[in-house]
All heavy atoms as TSV, in Angstrom:
chain	resi	resn	atom	element	x	y	z
A	1	MET	N	N	0.852	-1.167	0.000
A	1	MET	CA	C	0.000	0.000	0.000
A	1	MET	C	C	0.892	1.223	0.000
A	1	MET	O	O	1.713	1.404	0.886
A	1	MET	CB	C	-0.926	-0.027	1.195
A	1	MET	CG	C	-1.892	-1.198	1.146
A	1	MET	SD	S	-3.030	-1.324	2.546
A	1	MET	CE	C	-3.796	0.246	2.560
A	2	LEU	N	N	0.722	2.025	-0.969
A	2	LEU	CA	C	1.593	3.172	-1.156
A	2	LEU	C	C	1.548	4.146	0.011
A	2	LEU	O	O	2.583	4.598	0.483
A	2	LEU	CB	C	1.224	3.888	-2.454
A	2	LEU	CG	C	1.441	3.100	-3.747
A	2	LEU	CD1	C	0.905	3.877	-4.933
A	2	LEU	CD2	C	2.894	2.760	-3.926
A	3	SER	N	N	0.372	4.477	0.494
A	3	SER	CA	C	0.246	5.494	1.535
A	3	SER	C	C	0.793	5.046	2.885
A	3	SER	O	O	1.145	5.872	3.710
A	3	SER	CB	C	-1.209	5.930	1.686
A	3	SER	OG	O	-2.001	4.829	2.099
A	4	SER	N	N	0.880	3.738	3.125
A	4	SER	CA	C	1.355	3.257	4.422
A	4	SER	C	C	2.819	2.848	4.412
A	4	SER	O	O	3.366	2.491	5.449
A	4	SER	CB	C	0.501	2.076	4.883
A	4	SER	OG	O	0.611	1.024	3.955
A	5	GLY	N	N	3.457	2.859	3.253
A	5	GLY	CA	C	4.865	2.522	3.181
A	5	GLY	C	C	5.161	1.028	3.204
A	5	GLY	O	O	6.302	0.623	3.404
A	6	ILE	N	N	4.165	0.188	2.987
A	6	ILE	CA	C	4.364	-1.259	2.971
A	6	ILE	C	C	4.949	-1.649	1.612
A	6	ILE	O	O	4.431	-1.277	0.566
A	6	ILE	CB	C	3.034	-2.005	3.190
A	6	ILE	CG1	C	2.436	-1.637	4.548
A	6	ILE	CG2	C	3.238	-3.511	3.076
A	6	ILE	CD1	C	1.017	-2.126	4.739
A	7	ASP	N	N	6.056	-2.400	1.638
A	7	ASP	CA	C	6.665	-2.870	0.404
A	7	ASP	C	C	5.793	-3.940	-0.240
A	7	ASP	O	O	5.253	-4.809	0.447
A	7	ASP	CB	C	8.044	-3.467	0.668
A	7	ASP	CG	C	9.076	-2.418	1.049
A	7	ASP	OD1	O	8.917	-1.255	0.625
A	7	ASP	OD2	O	10.034	-2.763	1.749
A	8	PHE	N	N	5.648	-3.878	-1.553
A	8	PHE	CA	C	4.901	-4.884	-2.285
A	8	PHE	C	C	5.359	-4.892	-3.733
A	8	PHE	O	O	6.002	-3.964	-4.200
A	8	PHE	CB	C	3.392	-4.619	-2.208
A	8	PHE	CG	C	2.963	-3.364	-2.937
A	8	PHE	CD1	C	2.497	-3.434	-4.239
A	8	PHE	CD2	C	3.017	-2.134	-2.312
A	8	PHE	CE1	C	2.100	-2.276	-4.914
A	8	PHE	CE2	C	2.618	-0.973	-2.967
A	8	PHE	CZ	C	2.171	-1.052	-4.269
A	9	GLU	N	N	5.046	-5.965	-4.408
A	9	GLU	CA	C	5.336	-6.074	-5.833
A	9	GLU	C	C	4.013	-6.092	-6.580
A	9	GLU	O	O	3.150	-6.929	-6.322
A	9	GLU	CB	C	6.103	-7.362	-6.132
A	9	GLU	CG	C	6.358	-7.576	-7.605
A	9	GLU	CD	C	6.967	-8.931	-7.915
A	9	GLU	OE1	O	7.278	-9.699	-6.982
A	9	GLU	OE2	O	7.111	-9.240	-9.110
A	10	GLU	N	N	3.845	-5.161	-7.487
A	10	GLU	CA	C	2.633	-5.107	-8.293
A	10	GLU	C	C	2.848	-5.919	-9.564
A	10	GLU	O	O	3.852	-5.762	-10.244
A	10	GLU	CB	C	2.303	-3.661	-8.658
A	10	GLU	CG	C	1.039	-3.508	-9.438
A	10	GLU	CD	C	0.686	-2.054	-9.707
A	10	GLU	OE1	O	1.428	-1.155	-9.277
A	10	GLU	OE2	O	-0.330	-1.825	-10.369
A	11	VAL	N	N	1.904	-6.796	-9.858
A	11	VAL	CA	C	1.967	-7.620	-11.056
A	11	VAL	C	C	0.732	-7.314	-11.886
A	11	VAL	O	O	-0.394	-7.523	-11.426
A	11	VAL	CB	C	2.010	-9.127	-10.696
A	11	VAL	CG1	C	2.017	-9.974	-11.951
A	11	VAL	CG2	C	3.208	-9.425	-9.812
A	12	ALA	N	N	0.942	-6.809	-13.091
A	12	ALA	CA	C	-0.186	-6.501	-13.967
A	12	ALA	C	C	-0.837	-7.802	-14.421
A	12	ALA	O	O	-0.144	-8.766	-14.753
A	12	ALA	CB	C	0.281	-5.698	-15.167
A	13	ALA	N	N	-2.153	-7.822	-14.415
A	13	ALA	CA	C	-2.873	-9.033	-14.814
A	13	ALA	C	C	-4.132	-8.652	-15.571
A	13	ALA	O	O	-4.818	-7.710	-15.201
A	13	ALA	CB	C	-3.238	-9.855	-13.588
A	14	VAL	N	N	-4.400	-9.405	-16.610
A	14	VAL	CA	C	-5.642	-9.250	-17.355
A	14	VAL	C	C	-6.432	-10.536	-17.141
A	14	VAL	O	O	-5.956	-11.622	-17.475
A	14	VAL	CB	C	-5.367	-9.026	-18.862
A	14	VAL	CG1	C	-6.667	-8.928	-19.634
A	14	VAL	CG2	C	-4.503	-7.792	-19.067
A	15	PRO	N	N	-7.610	-10.442	-16.524
A	15	PRO	CA	C	-8.385	-11.651	-16.225
A	15	PRO	C	C	-8.596	-12.532	-17.453
A	15	PRO	O	O	-8.882	-12.046	-18.534
A	15	PRO	CB	C	-9.723	-11.105	-15.729
A	15	PRO	CG	C	-9.424	-9.722	-15.267
A	15	PRO	CD	C	-8.302	-9.222	-16.148
A	16	GLY	N	N	-8.372	-13.824	-17.251
A	16	GLY	CA	C	-8.607	-14.792	-18.308
A	16	GLY	C	C	-7.471	-14.999	-19.284
A	16	GLY	O	O	-7.561	-15.854	-20.153
A	17	THR	N	N	-6.377	-14.246	-19.165
A	17	THR	CA	C	-5.284	-14.396	-20.118
A	17	THR	C	C	-4.162	-15.287	-19.605
A	17	THR	O	O	-3.375	-15.785	-20.395
A	17	THR	CB	C	-4.695	-13.029	-20.503
A	17	THR	OG1	O	-4.199	-12.392	-19.329
A	17	THR	CG2	C	-5.731	-12.148	-21.165
A	18	ASP	N	N	-4.076	-15.493	-18.322
A	18	ASP	CA	C	-3.033	-16.325	-17.735
A	18	ASP	C	C	-3.673	-17.605	-17.218
A	18	ASP	O	O	-4.479	-17.565	-16.288
A	18	ASP	CB	C	-2.342	-15.574	-16.594
A	18	ASP	CG	C	-1.273	-16.383	-15.888
A	18	ASP	OD1	O	-0.946	-17.494	-16.347
A	18	ASP	OD2	O	-0.755	-15.904	-14.865
A	19	PRO	N	N	-3.326	-18.751	-17.801
A	19	PRO	CA	C	-3.980	-19.995	-17.376
A	19	PRO	C	C	-3.716	-20.365	-15.915
A	19	PRO	O	O	-4.504	-21.091	-15.320
A	19	PRO	CB	C	-3.403	-21.054	-18.321
A	19	PRO	CG	C	-2.236	-20.436	-18.976
A	19	PRO	CD	C	-2.383	-18.956	-18.872
A	20	THR	N	N	-2.660	-19.866	-15.316
A	20	THR	CA	C	-2.386	-20.176	-13.912
A	20	THR	C	C	-3.086	-19.216	-12.959
A	20	THR	O	O	-3.046	-19.413	-11.752
A	20	THR	CB	C	-0.872	-20.152	-13.620
A	20	THR	OG1	O	-0.376	-18.831	-13.831
A	20	THR	CG2	C	-0.121	-21.137	-14.500
A	21	SER	N	N	-3.752	-18.188	-13.482
A	21	SER	CA	C	-4.393	-17.207	-12.606
A	21	SER	C	C	-5.510	-17.839	-11.771
A	21	SER	O	O	-5.756	-17.410	-10.646
A	21	SER	CB	C	-4.935	-16.023	-13.401
A	21	SER	OG	O	-5.961	-16.438	-14.275
A	22	LEU	N	N	-6.172	-18.856	-12.286
A	22	LEU	CA	C	-7.238	-19.496	-11.515
A	22	LEU	C	C	-6.692	-20.312	-10.350
A	22	LEU	O	O	-7.421	-20.616	-9.415
A	22	LEU	CB	C	-8.113	-20.362	-12.412
A	22	LEU	CG	C	-8.939	-19.591	-13.442
A	22	LEU	CD1	C	-9.768	-20.543	-14.293
A	22	LEU	CD2	C	-9.824	-18.552	-12.784
A	23	ASP	N	N	-5.409	-20.651	-10.372
A	23	ASP	CA	C	-4.781	-21.301	-9.220
A	23	ASP	C	C	-4.679	-20.313	-8.057
A	23	ASP	O	O	-4.718	-20.698	-6.902
A	23	ASP	CB	C	-3.376	-21.799	-9.563
A	23	ASP	CG	C	-3.384	-22.907	-10.594
A	23	ASP	OD1	O	-4.426	-23.582	-10.743
A	23	ASP	OD2	O	-2.350	-23.095	-11.252
A	24	LYS	N	N	-4.531	-19.048	-8.388
A	24	LYS	CA	C	-4.367	-17.994	-7.377
A	24	LYS	C	C	-5.709	-17.427	-6.943
A	24	LYS	O	O	-5.901	-17.108	-5.777
A	24	LYS	CB	C	-3.487	-16.879	-7.944
A	24	LYS	CG	C	-2.117	-17.375	-8.343
A	24	LYS	CD	C	-1.365	-16.318	-9.125
A	24	LYS	CE	C	-0.074	-16.913	-9.670
A	24	LYS	NZ	N	0.538	-16.073	-10.659
A	25	SER	N	N	-6.603	-17.269	-7.882
A	25	SER	CA	C	-7.921	-16.693	-7.627
A	25	SER	C	C	-8.957	-17.524	-8.381
A	25	SER	O	O	-9.233	-17.254	-9.553
A	25	SER	CB	C	-7.943	-15.232	-8.092
A	25	SER	OG	O	-9.205	-14.666	-7.899
A	26	PRO	N	N	-9.523	-18.553	-7.742
A	26	PRO	CA	C	-10.402	-19.495	-8.434
A	26	PRO	C	C	-11.570	-18.861	-9.194
A	26	PRO	O	O	-12.020	-19.403	-10.192
A	26	PRO	CB	C	-10.907	-20.402	-7.316
A	26	PRO	CG	C	-9.843	-20.331	-6.286
A	26	PRO	CD	C	-9.313	-18.936	-6.353
A	27	LEU	N	N	-12.050	-17.726	-8.737
A	27	LEU	CA	C	-13.147	-17.055	-9.437
A	27	LEU	C	C	-12.644	-15.989	-10.400
A	27	LEU	O	O	-13.428	-15.262	-10.999
A	27	LEU	CB	C	-14.126	-16.445	-8.431
A	27	LEU	CG	C	-14.847	-17.455	-7.535
A	27	LEU	CD1	C	-15.732	-16.738	-6.522
A	27	LEU	CD2	C	-15.666	-18.430	-8.354
A	28	GLY	N	N	-11.320	-15.877	-10.537
A	28	GLY	CA	C	-10.731	-14.906	-11.456
A	28	GLY	C	C	-10.810	-13.473	-10.968
A	28	GLY	O	O	-10.736	-12.542	-11.762
A	29	LYS	N	N	-10.948	-13.294	-9.657
A	29	LYS	CA	C	-11.093	-11.944	-9.113
A	29	LYS	C	C	-9.742	-11.231	-9.013
A	29	LYS	O	O	-8.719	-11.831	-8.735
A	29	LYS	CB	C	-11.732	-11.985	-7.734
A	29	LYS	CG	C	-13.160	-12.443	-7.757
A	29	LYS	CD	C	-13.763	-12.368	-6.389
A	29	LYS	CE	C	-15.236	-12.714	-6.438
A	29	LYS	NZ	N	-15.860	-12.498	-5.148
A	30	ILE	N	N	-9.799	-9.932	-9.248
A	30	ILE	CA	C	-8.650	-9.048	-9.076
A	30	ILE	C	C	-9.147	-7.891	-8.238
A	30	ILE	O	O	-10.221	-7.364	-8.517
A	30	ILE	CB	C	-8.128	-8.554	-10.444
A	30	ILE	CG1	C	-7.590	-9.739	-11.227
A	30	ILE	CG2	C	-7.067	-7.492	-10.273
A	30	ILE	CD1	C	-7.111	-9.402	-12.611
A	31	PRO	N	N	-8.471	-7.462	-7.183
A	31	PRO	CA	C	-7.100	-7.800	-6.825
A	31	PRO	C	C	-6.993	-9.164	-6.146
A	31	PRO	O	O	-7.969	-9.698	-5.620
A	31	PRO	CB	C	-6.695	-6.692	-5.858
A	31	PRO	CG	C	-7.972	-6.313	-5.178
A	31	PRO	CD	C	-9.035	-6.473	-6.253
A	32	CYS	N	N	-5.781	-9.660	-6.154
A	32	CYS	CA	C	-5.444	-10.921	-5.511
A	32	CYS	C	C	-4.041	-10.756	-4.939
A	32	CYS	O	O	-3.165	-10.223	-5.611
A	32	CYS	CB	C	-5.473	-12.034	-6.551
A	32	CYS	SG	S	-4.961	-13.633	-5.919
A	33	ILE	N	N	-3.851	-11.166	-3.677
A	33	ILE	CA	C	-2.515	-11.070	-3.086
A	33	ILE	C	C	-2.060	-12.440	-2.595
A	33	ILE	O	O	-2.874	-13.285	-2.249
A	33	ILE	CB	C	-2.442	-10.039	-1.932
A	33	ILE	CG1	C	-3.261	-10.490	-0.724
A	33	ILE	CG2	C	-2.866	-8.662	-2.402
A	33	ILE	CD1	C	-2.995	-9.669	0.531
A	34	GLU	N	N	-0.754	-12.610	-2.601
A	34	GLU	CA	C	-0.167	-13.846	-2.083
A	34	GLU	C	C	0.336	-13.596	-0.676
A	34	GLU	O	O	1.073	-12.647	-0.430
A	34	GLU	CB	C	0.994	-14.287	-2.973
A	34	GLU	CG	C	1.621	-15.587	-2.535
A	34	GLU	CD	C	2.728	-16.056	-3.451
A	34	GLU	OE1	O	3.111	-15.311	-4.380
A	34	GLU	OE2	O	3.219	-17.166	-3.236
A	35	THR	N	N	-0.088	-14.430	0.255
A	35	THR	CA	C	0.379	-14.358	1.636
A	35	THR	C	C	1.251	-15.593	1.887
A	35	THR	O	O	1.290	-16.492	1.046
A	35	THR	CB	C	-0.807	-14.347	2.624
A	35	THR	OG1	O	-1.399	-15.644	2.645
A	35	THR	CG2	C	-1.848	-13.293	2.256
A	36	PRO	N	N	1.930	-15.654	3.003
A	36	PRO	CA	C	2.739	-16.843	3.275
A	36	PRO	C	C	1.913	-18.142	3.319
A	36	PRO	O	O	2.440	-19.215	3.055
A	36	PRO	CB	C	3.353	-16.554	4.643
A	36	PRO	CG	C	3.408	-15.072	4.718
A	36	PRO	CD	C	2.167	-14.603	3.996
A	37	ARG	N	N	0.633	-18.047	3.613
A	37	ARG	CA	C	-0.206	-19.253	3.741
A	37	ARG	C	C	-1.039	-19.561	2.510
A	37	ARG	O	O	-1.330	-20.724	2.242
A	37	ARG	CB	C	-1.115	-19.120	4.951
A	37	ARG	CG	C	-0.329	-19.093	6.266
A	37	ARG	CD	C	-1.198	-18.970	7.465
A	37	ARG	NE	N	-2.179	-20.048	7.496
A	37	ARG	CZ	C	-3.211	-20.070	8.299
A	37	ARG	NH1	N	-3.418	-19.077	9.137
A	37	ARG	NH2	N	-4.063	-21.078	8.277
A	38	ARG	N	N	-1.492	-18.513	1.781
A	38	ARG	CA	C	-2.380	-18.737	0.636
A	38	ARG	C	C	-2.585	-17.429	-0.124
A	38	ARG	O	O	-2.102	-16.380	0.267
A	38	ARG	CB	C	-3.724	-19.273	1.108
A	38	ARG	CG	C	-4.458	-18.286	2.003
A	38	ARG	CD	C	-5.794	-18.844	2.435
A	38	ARG	NE	N	-6.421	-17.899	3.330
A	38	ARG	CZ	C	-6.768	-18.181	4.567
A	38	ARG	NH1	N	-6.562	-19.374	5.052
A	38	ARG	NH2	N	-7.335	-17.282	5.326
A	39	PHE	N	N	-3.358	-17.518	-1.183
A	39	PHE	CA	C	-3.750	-16.336	-1.942
A	39	PHE	C	C	-5.081	-15.825	-1.397
A	39	PHE	O	O	-5.938	-16.614	-1.004
A	39	PHE	CB	C	-3.914	-16.670	-3.427
A	39	PHE	CG	C	-2.618	-16.920	-4.126
A	39	PHE	CD1	C	-2.120	-18.205	-4.246
A	39	PHE	CD2	C	-1.880	-15.879	-4.659
A	39	PHE	CE1	C	-0.921	-18.454	-4.894
A	39	PHE	CE2	C	-0.684	-16.110	-5.291
A	39	PHE	CZ	C	-0.197	-17.400	-5.417
A	40	LEU	N	N	-5.248	-14.506	-1.391
A	40	LEU	CA	C	-6.507	-13.879	-0.992
A	40	LEU	C	C	-7.015	-13.065	-2.174
A	40	LEU	O	O	-6.246	-12.313	-2.780
A	40	LEU	CB	C	-6.305	-12.955	0.218
A	40	LEU	CG	C	-5.782	-13.593	1.499
A	40	LEU	CD1	C	-5.531	-12.518	2.550
A	40	LEU	CD2	C	-6.764	-14.627	2.017
A	41	SER	N	N	-8.317	-13.198	-2.476
A	41	SER	CA	C	-8.841	-12.461	-3.622
A	41	SER	C	C	-10.122	-11.689	-3.323
A	41	SER	O	O	-10.719	-11.134	-4.223
A	41	SER	CB	C	-9.076	-13.416	-4.800
A	41	SER	OG	O	-9.983	-14.428	-4.441
A	42	GLU	N	N	-10.525	-11.650	-2.088
A	42	GLU	CA	C	-11.682	-10.835	-1.692
A	42	GLU	C	C	-11.146	-9.537	-1.080
A	42	GLU	O	O	-10.334	-9.575	-0.151
A	42	GLU	CB	C	-12.544	-11.568	-0.666
A	42	GLU	CG	C	-13.240	-12.799	-1.213
A	42	GLU	CD	C	-14.365	-12.450	-2.170
A	42	GLU	OE1	O	-14.905	-11.325	-2.111
A	42	GLU	OE2	O	-14.702	-13.313	-2.998
A	43	THR	N	N	-11.603	-8.407	-1.585
A	43	THR	CA	C	-11.077	-7.118	-1.137
A	43	THR	C	C	-11.169	-6.948	0.374
A	43	THR	O	O	-10.220	-6.506	1.012
A	43	THR	CB	C	-11.803	-5.959	-1.854
A	43	THR	OG1	O	-11.643	-6.129	-3.259
A	43	THR	CG2	C	-11.234	-4.616	-1.432
A	44	GLY	N	N	-12.295	-7.316	0.968
A	44	GLY	CA	C	-12.457	-7.191	2.415
A	44	GLY	C	C	-11.439	-8.018	3.183
A	44	GLY	O	O	-10.873	-7.563	4.179
A	45	LEU	N	N	-11.186	-9.237	2.716
A	45	LEU	CA	C	-10.190	-10.098	3.358
A	45	LEU	C	C	-8.778	-9.541	3.185
A	45	LEU	O	O	-7.954	-9.608	4.099
A	45	LEU	CB	C	-10.250	-11.514	2.785
A	45	LEU	CG	C	-11.480	-12.335	3.129
A	45	LEU	CD1	C	-11.461	-13.656	2.374
A	45	LEU	CD2	C	-11.562	-12.571	4.619
A	46	ILE	N	N	-8.508	-9.011	2.006
A	46	ILE	CA	C	-7.188	-8.417	1.751
A	46	ILE	C	C	-6.952	-7.252	2.699
A	46	ILE	O	O	-5.895	-7.151	3.327
A	46	ILE	CB	C	-7.070	-7.968	0.281
A	46	ILE	CG1	C	-7.050	-9.197	-0.643
A	46	ILE	CG2	C	-5.827	-7.110	0.071
A	46	ILE	CD1	C	-7.179	-8.864	-2.123
A	47	LEU	N	N	-7.933	-6.378	2.840
A	47	LEU	CA	C	-7.783	-5.224	3.734
A	47	LEU	C	C	-7.643	-5.653	5.188
A	47	LEU	O	O	-6.826	-5.100	5.931
A	47	LEU	CB	C	-8.964	-4.264	3.561
A	47	LEU	CG	C	-9.037	-3.576	2.206
A	47	LEU	CD1	C	-10.337	-2.778	2.089
A	47	LEU	CD2	C	-7.830	-2.694	1.966
A	48	ALA	N	N	-8.415	-6.645	5.607
A	48	ALA	CA	C	-8.314	-7.148	6.981
A	48	ALA	C	C	-6.944	-7.769	7.223
A	48	ALA	O	O	-6.334	-7.576	8.284
A	48	ALA	CB	C	-9.417	-8.157	7.262
A	49	TYR	N	N	-6.422	-8.518	6.249
A	49	TYR	CA	C	-5.105	-9.133	6.375
A	49	TYR	C	C	-4.017	-8.060	6.512
A	49	TYR	O	O	-3.166	-8.137	7.388
A	49	TYR	CB	C	-4.824	-10.010	5.142
A	49	TYR	CG	C	-3.416	-10.524	5.094
A	49	TYR	CD1	C	-3.039	-11.636	5.840
A	49	TYR	CD2	C	-2.446	-9.904	4.310
A	49	TYR	CE1	C	-1.734	-12.104	5.813
A	49	TYR	CE2	C	-1.152	-10.361	4.274
A	49	TYR	CZ	C	-0.798	-11.460	5.029
A	49	TYR	OH	O	0.504	-11.908	5.002
A	50	ILE	N	N	-4.086	-7.050	5.665
A	50	ILE	CA	C	-3.076	-5.984	5.712
A	50	ILE	C	C	-3.145	-5.250	7.055
A	50	ILE	O	O	-2.116	-4.972	7.677
A	50	ILE	CB	C	-3.260	-5.006	4.526
A	50	ILE	CG1	C	-2.890	-5.737	3.215
A	50	ILE	CG2	C	-2.410	-3.753	4.705
A	50	ILE	CD1	C	-3.257	-4.970	1.964
A	51	GLU	N	N	-4.347	-4.957	7.508
A	51	GLU	CA	C	-4.514	-4.260	8.799
A	51	GLU	C	C	-3.966	-5.101	9.951
A	51	GLU	O	O	-3.336	-4.591	10.863
A	51	GLU	CB	C	-5.982	-3.927	9.028
A	51	GLU	CG	C	-6.250	-3.195	10.310
A	51	GLU	CD	C	-5.632	-1.805	10.381
A	51	GLU	OE1	O	-5.461	-1.166	9.328
A	51	GLU	OE2	O	-5.307	-1.363	11.513
A	52	ALA	N	N	-4.216	-6.407	9.909
A	52	ALA	CA	C	-3.735	-7.298	10.991
A	52	ALA	C	C	-2.210	-7.428	10.976
A	52	ALA	O	O	-1.588	-7.497	12.035
A	52	ALA	CB	C	-4.378	-8.676	10.849
A	53	CYS	N	N	-1.633	-7.475	9.799
A	53	CYS	CA	C	-0.185	-7.662	9.684
A	53	CYS	C	C	0.610	-6.372	9.830
A	53	CYS	O	O	1.776	-6.397	10.226
A	53	CYS	CB	C	0.158	-8.315	8.357
A	53	CYS	SG	S	-0.421	-10.008	8.226
A	54	TYR	N	N	-0.008	-5.262	9.468
A	54	TYR	CA	C	0.671	-3.954	9.487
A	54	TYR	C	C	-0.217	-2.915	10.166
A	54	TYR	O	O	-0.748	-2.031	9.499
A	54	TYR	CB	C	1.000	-3.524	8.059
A	54	TYR	CG	C	1.793	-4.541	7.286
A	54	TYR	CD1	C	1.153	-5.461	6.450
A	54	TYR	CD2	C	3.175	-4.610	7.406
A	54	TYR	CE1	C	1.878	-6.409	5.745
A	54	TYR	CE2	C	3.904	-5.566	6.710
A	54	TYR	CZ	C	3.246	-6.447	5.887
A	54	TYR	OH	O	3.966	-7.385	5.195
A	55	PRO	N	N	-0.395	-3.053	11.496
A	55	PRO	CA	C	-1.311	-2.112	12.185
A	55	PRO	C	C	-0.810	-0.667	12.175
A	55	PRO	O	O	0.326	-0.398	12.041
A	55	PRO	CB	C	-1.364	-2.663	13.605
A	55	PRO	CG	C	-0.222	-3.593	13.742
A	55	PRO	CD	C	0.201	-3.981	12.373
């Protein structure tokens, strides 16, 4: 997140063009982030994860 100073790597993605994208986001949702345990693709879950990890 730019405003909070958290380091991240942005990867451009176009839904449906990468055959491995469904491994990361089964419903093809974007945004999607990779965590140490799994991928998250629901915006609410992503925000909750970031808040919990970087209060």
